[in-house]
C-alpha positions in Angstrom: 109.9 -8.2 35.9 109.9 -4.6 37.1 113.2 -2.7 37.6 113.6 0.5 39.7 115.3 3.7 38.4 115.8 7.1 39.8 115.0 10.1 37.7 115.1 13.9 38.3 112.6 16.3 36.8 111.4 19.8 37.4 108.9 19.7 40.3 106.2 21.5 38.3 106.5 18.9 35.5 106.2 16.0 38.1 103.1 17.6 39.6 101.5 18.0 36.2 102.4 14.5 35.2 101.0 13.1 38.4 97.7 14.9 37.7 97.7 13.6 34.2 98.3 10.0 35.3 95.7 10.2 38.0 93.1 11.5 35.5 93.9 8.4 33.4 93.7 6.0 36.4 97.4 5.0 36.3 100.5 5.6 38.4 103.2 7.9 37.4 105.5 4.9 37.1 103.2 3.1 34.6 102.7 6.4 32.7 106.5 6.7 32.4 106.8 3.1 31.4 104.1 3.5 28.7 105.9 6.6 27.3 109.3 4.8 27.2 107.6 1.8 25.6 106.2 4.0 22.8 109.5 5.7 22.4 111.6 2.6 22.1 109.2 0.7 19.8 109.4 3.3 17.0 112.2 4.8 15.0 112.5 8.5 15.2 115.1 10.6 13.5 115.1 13.4 16.1 113.5 14.3 19.4 111.2 16.7 17.6 109.7 13.8 15.7 108.4 12.2 18.9 104.6 12.2 19.2 105.3 12.9 22.9 106.5 16.5 22.3 103.0 17.9 22.4 102.3 16.0 25.6 105.5 17.2 27.2 104.6 20.7 26.2 101.1 20.4 27.7 102.4 18.8 31.0 105.2 21.3 31.4 103.0 24.2 30.5 105.8 25.6 28.3 108.0 24.8 25.4 110.2 21.7 25.9 113.9 22.3 25.5 116.1 19.6 24.3 119.9 19.7 24.5 121.2 17.9 21.5 124.7 17.1 20.6 125.1 16.3 16.9 127.1 13.2 16.0 129.3 12.8 13.0 128.3 10.2 10.4 131.3 8.2 11.5 130.2 8.2 15.1 126.6 7.3 14.1 127.9 4.4 12.0 130.1 3.2 14.8 127.2 3.3 17.3 125.0 1.5 14.8 127.4 -1.4 14.3 128.2 -1.6 18.0 124.5 -1.8 18.9 124.2 -4.8 16.6 127.0 -6.6 18.3 125.4 -6.1 21.7 122.1 -7.6 20.6 123.8 -10.8 19.3 125.4 -11.5 22.7 
């Protein structure tokens, strides 16, 4: 089942992503779905570990900038345990 979402990106990034998707015979929606699928099926310790970073840099024609807020170990632990509770429901 497909679900719809609304995202906002820099217009230049969208144009480049559309070109990339078209060259690979897929829609921008399916490309985005593919990237999210790869992202959520792997365990990364930081955004810089993502194999998508090079692709994002290529598409955006510039260095990707990530805004990261560091979490305390207590906050990470709480988030971990709460995520397990949600999966069991």
